[in-house]
DSSP file (Angstrom, degrees, kcal/mol; ACC not computed):
  #  RESIDUE AA STRUCTURE BP1 BP2  ACC     N-H-->O    O-->H-N    N-H-->O    O-->H-N    TCO  KAPPA ALPHA  PHI   PSI    X-CA   Y-CA   Z-CA
    1    1 A X     >        0   0    0      0, 0.0     4,-1.6     0, 0.0     5,-0.1   0.000 360.0 360.0 360.0 -44.8  -21.9  -12.4   27.6
    2    2 A X  H  >  +     0   0    0      1,-0.2     4,-2.3     2,-0.2     5,-0.2   0.889 360.0  54.9 -66.8 -39.0  -20.9   -8.7   27.3
    3    3 A X  H  > S+     0   0    0      1,-0.2     4,-2.5     2,-0.2     5,-0.2   0.877 105.9  52.9 -62.1 -36.9  -17.3   -9.5   26.8
    4    4 A X  H  > S+     0   0    0      2,-0.2     4,-2.2     1,-0.2    -1,-0.2   0.914 109.7  47.8 -64.5 -42.5  -18.2  -11.7   23.8
    5    5 A X  H  X S+     0   0    0     -4,-1.6     4,-2.5     2,-0.2    -2,-0.2   0.908 112.3  49.4 -65.6 -42.2  -20.2   -8.9   22.2
    6    6 A X  H  X S+     0   0    0     -4,-2.3     4,-2.4     2,-0.2    -2,-0.2   0.933 113.7  44.7 -64.2 -46.0  -17.4   -6.4   22.7
    7    7 A X  H  X S+     0   0    0     -4,-2.5     4,-2.1     2,-0.2    -1,-0.2   0.868 112.4  52.9 -68.0 -33.9  -14.8   -8.7   21.2
    8    8 A X  H  X S+     0   0    0     -4,-2.2     4,-1.7    -5,-0.2    -2,-0.2   0.925 111.4  45.9 -64.6 -43.9  -17.1   -9.6   18.4
    9    9 A X  H  X S+     0   0    0     -4,-2.5     4,-2.1     1,-0.2    -2,-0.2   0.880 111.3  52.5 -66.1 -38.0  -17.6   -5.9   17.6
   10   10 A X  H  X S+     0   0    0     -4,-2.4     4,-2.7     1,-0.2     5,-0.3   0.880 104.9  56.5 -65.0 -36.8  -13.9   -5.2   17.8
   11   11 A X  H  X S+     0   0    0     -4,-2.1     4,-2.3     1,-0.2    -1,-0.2   0.938 110.0  44.0 -59.0 -46.4  -13.2   -8.0   15.4
   12   12 A X  H  X S+     0   0    0     -4,-1.7     4,-2.2     2,-0.2    -1,-0.2   0.864 111.4  54.3 -69.2 -35.0  -15.5   -6.4   12.8
   13   13 A X  H  X S+     0   0    0     -4,-2.1     4,-2.1     2,-0.2    -2,-0.2   0.949 113.8  40.9 -61.5 -48.6  -14.0   -3.0   13.5
   14   14 A X  H  X S+     0   0    0     -4,-2.7     4,-2.6     2,-0.2    -2,-0.2   0.825 111.7  56.4 -72.1 -30.4  -10.5   -4.2   12.9
   15   15 A X  H  X S+     0   0    0     -4,-2.3     4,-2.4    -5,-0.3    -1,-0.2   0.906 109.1  47.2 -64.2 -40.2  -11.6   -6.3    9.9
   16   16 A X  H  X S+     0   0    0     -4,-2.2     4,-2.5     2,-0.2    -2,-0.2   0.917 112.6  48.7 -66.8 -43.4  -13.0   -3.2    8.3
   17   17 A X  H  X S+     0   0    0     -4,-2.1     4,-1.4     2,-0.2    -2,-0.2   0.915 112.1  50.1 -61.5 -42.5   -9.8   -1.2    9.1
   18   18 A X  H  X S+     0   0    0     -4,-2.6     4,-0.7     1,-0.2     3,-0.2   0.923 112.4  45.9 -62.3 -45.7   -7.7   -4.1    7.6
   19   19 A X  H >X S+     0   0    0     -4,-2.4     4,-0.7     1,-0.2     3,-0.7   0.867 108.9  55.8 -68.1 -35.7   -9.8   -4.2    4.4
   20   20 A X  H >X S+     0   0    0     -4,-2.5     4,-1.4     1,-0.2     3,-0.5   0.802  96.7  65.5 -65.9 -27.3   -9.7   -0.5    4.0
   21   21 A X  H 3X S+     0   0    0     -4,-1.4     4,-1.7     1,-0.2    -1,-0.2   0.847  96.8  55.7 -63.5 -30.9   -5.9   -0.6    4.1
   22   22 A X  H <X S+     0   0    0     -4,-0.7     4,-2.6    -3,-0.7    -1,-0.2   0.770  98.7  61.2 -72.5 -24.0   -6.1   -2.5    0.8
   23   23 A X  H <X S+     0   0    0     -4,-0.7     4,-2.6    -3,-0.5    -1,-0.2   0.931 105.3  47.5 -63.5 -44.0   -8.1    0.3   -0.7
   24   24 A X  H  X S+     0   0    0     -4,-1.4     4,-2.2     2,-0.2    -2,-0.2   0.893 111.3  51.1 -63.3 -39.0   -5.1    2.6    0.0
   25   25 A X  H  X S+     0   0    0     -4,-1.7     4,-1.9     2,-0.2    -2,-0.2   0.924 111.7  46.9 -63.8 -43.7   -2.8    0.0   -1.5
   26   26 A X  H  X S+     0   0    0     -4,-2.6     4,-2.1     1,-0.2    -2,-0.2   0.894 111.1  51.2 -65.5 -40.2   -4.9   -0.2   -4.6
   27   27 A X  H  X S+     0   0    0     -4,-2.6     4,-2.0     1,-0.2     5,-0.2   0.889 107.8  53.3 -64.5 -38.6   -5.2    3.5   -5.0
   28   28 A X  H  X S+     0   0    0     -4,-2.2     4,-2.1     1,-0.2    -1,-0.2   0.925 111.1  45.8 -61.8 -43.7   -1.4    3.9   -4.8
   29   29 A X  H  X S+     0   0    0     -4,-1.9     4,-1.7     1,-0.2     5,-0.2   0.853 109.4  55.0 -69.2 -33.8   -0.9    1.4   -7.6
   30   30 A X  H  X S+     0   0    0     -4,-2.1     4,-0.7     1,-0.2    -1,-0.2   0.886 116.0  37.7 -66.5 -38.2   -3.6    3.0   -9.7
   31   31 A X  H  X S+     0   0    0     -4,-2.0     4,-1.2    -5,-0.1    -2,-0.2   0.808 112.8  59.1 -80.0 -30.4   -1.8    6.4   -9.5
   32   32 A X  H  X S+     0   0    0     -4,-2.1     4,-2.1    -5,-0.2     5,-0.2   0.922 100.6  51.0 -68.9 -47.6    1.7    5.0   -9.7
   33   33 A X  H  X S+     0   0    0     -4,-1.7     4,-2.4     1,-0.2     5,-0.2   0.919 110.1  47.1 -63.9 -47.8    1.6    3.1  -13.0
   34   34 A X  H  X S+     0   0    0     -4,-0.7     4,-2.1     1,-0.2    -1,-0.2   0.859 110.5  54.7 -63.2 -31.5    0.2    6.0  -15.1
   35   35 A X  H  X S+     0   0    0     -4,-1.2     4,-1.9     2,-0.2    -1,-0.2   0.929 109.8  46.0 -65.4 -43.1    2.8    8.4  -13.6
   36   36 A X  H  X S+     0   0    0     -4,-2.1     4,-1.7     1,-0.2    -2,-0.2   0.922 112.6  51.0 -63.4 -43.2    5.6    6.1  -14.6
   37   37 A X  H  < S+     0   0    0     -4,-2.4    72,-0.3     1,-0.2    -1,-0.2   0.857 112.6  46.2 -63.5 -34.9    4.2    5.7  -18.0
   38   38 A X  H  < S+     0   0    0     -4,-2.1    69,-0.3    -5,-0.2    -1,-0.2   0.807 114.1  47.1 -77.6 -29.5    3.9    9.5  -18.4
   39   39 A X  H  < S+     0   0    0     -4,-1.9     2,-0.4    -5,-0.2    -2,-0.2   0.736 103.9  68.4 -84.4 -23.1    7.4   10.2  -17.1
   40   40 A X  S  < S-     0   0    0     -4,-1.7     5,-0.1    -5,-0.2     0, 0.0  -0.783  87.2-112.2-104.3 140.0    9.3    7.6  -19.2
   41   41 A X    >>  -     0   0    0     -2,-0.4     3,-1.2     1,-0.1     4,-0.9  -0.299  27.6-116.1 -64.9 152.8    9.7    7.7  -22.9
   42   42 A X  T 34 S+     0   0    0      1,-0.3     4,-0.4     2,-0.2     3,-0.2   0.780 114.0  59.6 -64.6 -26.0    7.9    5.0  -24.9
   43   43 A X  T 34 S+     0   0    0      1,-0.2    -1,-0.3     2,-0.1     4,-0.2   0.755 115.1  34.5 -73.5 -22.4   11.2    3.6  -26.1
   44   44 A X  T <> S+     0   0    0     -3,-1.2     4,-2.5     1,-0.1     5,-0.2   0.416  90.5  97.5-107.1  -1.6   12.3    2.8  -22.5
   45   45 A X  H  X S+     0   0    0     -4,-0.9     4,-2.7     1,-0.2     5,-0.3   0.887  81.7  51.0 -61.2 -42.7    8.9    2.0  -21.1
   46   46 A X  H  > S+     0   0    0     -4,-0.4     4,-2.1     1,-0.2    -1,-0.2   0.912 112.8  46.0 -61.0 -43.3    9.2   -1.8  -21.3
   47   47 A X  H  > S+     0   0    0      2,-0.2     4,-2.4    -4,-0.2    -2,-0.2   0.918 114.6  47.1 -65.8 -44.0   12.6   -1.8  -19.6
   48   48 A X  H  X S+     0   0    0     -4,-2.5     4,-2.8     2,-0.2    -2,-0.2   0.926 113.8  46.4 -66.6 -44.9   11.4    0.6  -16.8
   49   49 A X  H  X S+     0   0    0     -4,-2.7     4,-2.6    -5,-0.2     5,-0.2   0.890 112.8  50.6 -66.4 -38.0    8.2   -1.3  -16.1
   50   50 A X  H  X S+     0   0    0     -4,-2.1     4,-1.9    -5,-0.3    -2,-0.2   0.931 113.2  45.6 -63.2 -44.6   10.0   -4.7  -16.1
   51   51 A X  H  X S+     0   0    0     -4,-2.4     4,-2.4     2,-0.2    -2,-0.2   0.914 112.8  51.4 -63.3 -43.3   12.6   -3.3  -13.7
   52   52 A X  H  X S+     0   0    0     -4,-2.8     4,-2.1     1,-0.2    -2,-0.2   0.946 113.3  42.4 -60.2 -50.7    9.9   -1.8  -11.5
   53   53 A X  H  X S+     0   0    0     -4,-2.6     4,-2.2     1,-0.2    -1,-0.2   0.783 111.3  56.2 -72.6 -25.0    7.9   -4.9  -11.2
   54   54 A X  H  X S+     0   0    0     -4,-1.9     4,-2.2    -5,-0.2    -1,-0.2   0.925 108.9  47.0 -66.8 -44.2   11.0   -7.1  -10.7
   55   55 A X  H  X S+     0   0    0     -4,-2.4     4,-2.1     1,-0.2    -2,-0.2   0.884 111.4  51.6 -64.0 -38.0   11.9   -4.9   -7.7
   56   56 A X  H  X S+     0   0    0     -4,-2.1     4,-1.3     1,-0.2    -1,-0.2   0.928 110.9  48.0 -62.9 -44.1    8.4   -5.1   -6.4
   57   57 A X  H  X S+     0   0    0     -4,-2.2     4,-0.6     1,-0.2    -2,-0.2   0.858 112.3  49.3 -65.7 -35.4    8.5   -8.9   -6.7
   58   58 A X  H  X S+     0   0    0     -4,-2.2     4,-0.5     1,-0.2     3,-0.3   0.870 112.6  46.5 -71.8 -36.5   11.9   -9.1   -5.0
   59   59 A X  H  X S+     0   0    0     -4,-2.1     4,-2.1     1,-0.2    -1,-0.2   0.655  91.7  80.9 -84.4 -14.2   10.9   -6.9   -2.0
   60   60 A X  H  X S+     0   0    0     -4,-1.3     4,-2.2     1,-0.2    -1,-0.2   0.920  92.0  49.5 -58.1 -45.2    7.5   -8.6   -1.3
   61   61 A X  H  X S+     0   0    0     -4,-0.6     4,-2.4    -3,-0.3    -1,-0.2   0.869 108.2  54.7 -63.1 -32.5    9.2  -11.5    0.6
   62   62 A X  H  X S+     0   0    0     -4,-0.5     4,-2.3     2,-0.2    -1,-0.2   0.911 108.8  47.6 -65.4 -40.4   11.1   -8.9    2.7
   63   63 A X  H  X S+     0   0    0     -4,-2.1     4,-2.7     2,-0.2     5,-0.3   0.878 109.9  53.5 -65.1 -37.5    7.8   -7.2    3.6
   64   64 A X  H  X S+     0   0    0     -4,-2.2     4,-2.2     2,-0.2    -2,-0.2   0.909 109.7  47.9 -63.4 -41.6    6.3  -10.6    4.5
   65   65 A X  H  X S+     0   0    0     -4,-2.4     4,-2.1     2,-0.2    -2,-0.2   0.928 113.1  47.9 -64.0 -44.6    9.2  -11.3    6.8
   66   66 A X  H  X S+     0   0    0     -4,-2.3     4,-2.0     1,-0.2    -2,-0.2   0.938 115.8  42.7 -63.2 -47.0    9.0   -7.8    8.5
   67   67 A X  H  X S+     0   0    0     -4,-2.7     4,-2.4     1,-0.2    -1,-0.2   0.812 111.4  54.6 -73.8 -28.0    5.2   -8.0    9.0
   68   68 A X  H  X S+     0   0    0     -4,-2.2     4,-1.7    -5,-0.3    -1,-0.2   0.882 107.6  51.5 -69.8 -35.2    5.4  -11.7   10.1
   69   69 A X  H  X S+     0   0    0     -4,-2.1     4,-1.2     2,-0.2    -2,-0.2   0.929 112.6  45.4 -61.5 -45.3    7.9  -10.6   12.8
   70   70 A X  H  X S+     0   0    0     -4,-2.0     4,-2.0     1,-0.2    -2,-0.2   0.879 109.1  55.9 -65.7 -37.5    5.5   -7.9   13.9
   71   71 A X  H  < S+     0   0    0     -4,-2.4    -1,-0.2     1,-0.2    -2,-0.2   0.850 107.5  49.5 -64.9 -33.4    2.6  -10.2   13.9
   72   72 A X  H  < S+     0   0    0     -4,-1.7    -1,-0.2     1,-0.2    -2,-0.2   0.793 114.9  44.4 -73.1 -27.4    4.4  -12.6   16.2
   73   73 A X  H  < S+     0   0    0     -4,-1.2     2,-0.2    -3,-0.2    -2,-0.2   0.758 111.0  52.1 -89.7 -27.1    5.3   -9.8   18.6
   74   74 A X  S  < S-     0   0    0     -4,-2.0     2,-0.1    -5,-0.1     0, 0.0  -0.700  89.8 -93.8-113.4 161.3    2.0   -7.9   18.8
   75   75 A X     >  -     0   0    0     -2,-0.2     4,-2.8     1,-0.1     5,-0.2  -0.386  42.5-113.7 -63.1 149.0   -1.7   -8.7   19.5
   76   76 A X  H  > S+     0   0    0      1,-0.2     4,-2.7     2,-0.2     5,-0.2   0.890 115.6  50.1 -57.4 -43.1   -3.6   -9.4   16.3
   77   77 A X  H  > S+     0   0    0      1,-0.2     4,-2.0     2,-0.2    -1,-0.2   0.911 112.9  45.9 -64.9 -41.6   -5.8   -6.3   16.8
   78   78 A X  H  > S+     0   0    0      2,-0.2     4,-2.7     1,-0.2    -2,-0.2   0.899 112.5  51.9 -66.3 -40.2   -2.8   -4.1   17.3
   79   79 A X  H  X S+     0   0    0     -4,-2.8     4,-2.8     2,-0.2    -2,-0.2   0.928 109.5  48.6 -61.8 -45.6   -1.1   -5.6   14.3
   80   80 A X  H  X S+     0   0    0     -4,-2.7     4,-2.4     1,-0.2    -1,-0.2   0.891 112.0  49.6 -63.3 -38.4   -4.0   -5.1   12.0
   81   81 A X  H  X S+     0   0    0     -4,-2.0     4,-2.5    -5,-0.2    -1,-0.2   0.930 112.5  46.7 -65.3 -44.8   -4.3   -1.5   13.2
   82   82 A X  H  X S+     0   0    0     -4,-2.7     4,-2.3     2,-0.2    -2,-0.2   0.893 112.2  51.7 -62.8 -39.7   -0.5   -0.9   12.6
   83   83 A X  H  X S+     0   0    0     -4,-2.8     4,-2.0     2,-0.2    -2,-0.2   0.924 111.8  45.6 -62.7 -45.9   -0.8   -2.6    9.2
   84   84 A X  H  X S+     0   0    0     -4,-2.4     4,-2.4     1,-0.2    -2,-0.2   0.908 113.6  49.1 -65.6 -42.1   -3.7   -0.4    8.1
   85   85 A X  H  X S+     0   0    0     -4,-2.5     4,-2.5     2,-0.2    -1,-0.2   0.862 108.1  55.6 -65.7 -35.0   -2.0    2.7    9.4
   86   86 A X  H  X S+     0   0    0     -4,-2.3     4,-2.2     2,-0.2    -2,-0.2   0.945 111.4  42.2 -61.4 -49.2    1.2    1.7    7.5
   87   87 A X  H  X S+     0   0    0     -4,-2.0     4,-2.2     2,-0.2    -2,-0.2   0.893 114.4  50.7 -67.7 -38.9   -0.6    1.5    4.2
   88   88 A X  H  X S+     0   0    0     -4,-2.4     4,-2.4     1,-0.2    -1,-0.2   0.900 110.1  51.4 -64.2 -39.0   -2.6    4.6    4.8
   89   89 A X  H  X S+     0   0    0     -4,-2.5     4,-2.5     2,-0.2    -2,-0.2   0.901 108.4  50.5 -63.8 -41.8    0.6    6.4    5.6
   90   90 A X  H  X S+     0   0    0     -4,-2.2     4,-2.2     1,-0.2    -2,-0.2   0.920 111.3  49.1 -61.3 -43.2    2.3    5.3    2.4
   91   91 A X  H  X S+     0   0    0     -4,-2.2     4,-2.2     1,-0.2    -2,-0.2   0.913 111.5  48.4 -63.9 -42.2   -0.7    6.5    0.5
   92   92 A X  H  X S+     0   0    0     -4,-2.4     4,-1.7     2,-0.2    -1,-0.2   0.880 111.2  50.2 -67.4 -37.5   -0.7    9.9    2.2
   93   93 A X  H  X S+     0   0    0     -4,-2.5     4,-0.7     2,-0.2    -1,-0.2   0.892 110.0  51.7 -64.4 -38.6    3.1   10.3    1.6
   94   94 A X  H >< S+     0   0    0     -4,-2.2     3,-0.8     1,-0.2     6,-0.3   0.905 109.2  49.4 -64.0 -41.9    2.5    9.4   -2.1
   95   95 A X  H 3< S+     0   0    0     -4,-2.2    -1,-0.2     1,-0.2    -2,-0.2   0.838 110.9  50.6 -65.8 -32.1   -0.2   12.0   -2.3
   96   96 A X  H 3< S+     0   0    0     -4,-1.7    -1,-0.2    -5,-0.2    -2,-0.2   0.560  87.5 112.1 -82.6  -8.2    2.1   14.6   -0.7
   97   97 A X  S <X S-     0   0    0     -3,-0.8     4,-1.3    -4,-0.7     3,-0.1  -0.265  73.2-127.3 -69.1 153.6    5.0   13.9   -3.1
   98   98 A X  H  > S+     0   0    0      1,-0.2     4,-1.3     2,-0.2    -1,-0.1   0.848 107.6  59.1 -68.3 -35.1    6.1   16.5   -5.6
   99   99 A X  H  4 S+     0   0    0      1,-0.2    -1,-0.2     2,-0.2     3,-0.2   0.880 104.5  50.7 -63.3 -37.0    5.8   14.0   -8.5
  100  100 A X  H >4 S+     0   0    0     -6,-0.3     3,-1.2     1,-0.2     4,-0.2   0.878 107.6  52.9 -68.8 -36.1    2.1   13.4   -7.8
  101  101 A X  H 3< S+     0   0    0     -4,-1.3     3,-0.4     1,-0.2    -1,-0.2   0.770 109.1  50.2 -69.9 -24.8    1.4   17.2   -7.8
  102  102 A X  T >X S+     0   0    0     -4,-1.3     3,-1.2     1,-0.2     4,-0.8   0.331  77.9 103.3 -93.4   7.3    3.1   17.5  -11.2
  103  103 A X  T <4 S+     0   0    0     -3,-1.2     3,-0.5     1,-0.3    -1,-0.2   0.800  74.1  60.3 -64.2 -27.9    1.1   14.7  -12.8
  104  104 A X  T 34 S+     0   0    0     -3,-0.4    -1,-0.3     1,-0.2    -2,-0.1   0.799 101.1  55.0 -68.2 -27.2   -1.2   17.2  -14.6
  105  105 A X  T <4 S+     0   0    0     -3,-1.2    -1,-0.2    -4,-0.1    -2,-0.2   0.729  91.9  90.3 -77.1 -21.5    1.8   18.7  -16.4
  106  106 A X     <  -     0   0    0     -4,-0.8     2,-0.4    -3,-0.5   -67,-0.1  -0.472  61.6-159.9 -77.0 145.5    2.9   15.2  -17.7
  107  107 A X        -     0   0    0    -69,-0.3     2,-0.2    -2,-0.2    -2,-0.0  -0.986  19.9-119.1-127.0 137.7    1.5   14.1  -21.1
  108  108 A X              0   0    0     -2,-0.4   -70,-0.1     1,-0.1   -67,-0.1  -0.532 360.0 360.0 -71.8 135.7    1.3   10.6  -22.3
  109  109 A X              0   0    0    -72,-0.3    -1,-0.1    -2,-0.2   -71,-0.1   0.450 360.0 360.0 -97.5 360.0    3.3   10.1  -25.5
């Protein structure tokens, strides 16, 4: 009985961590697009955004392959924790980048 309660609580803990990782992913995308729009001239914006989202679409299957490999090798709880830490790490690296710190200097044209 006690083992069931512990595993049930761990499931919700890791489910919350997993869902919070998507918050970091969403925040990264919210900051990323306006920065690109501010850094690129309006005459080149369509080309740059098309190229950017094409690269994102091409690399998504590679990420799926990498994380499916990890999911097969690790316990589900450990995998979810690694997945959440990976996205949180990307977000923190993005916040620490020099381009993000200069975003106030950029002006939309």
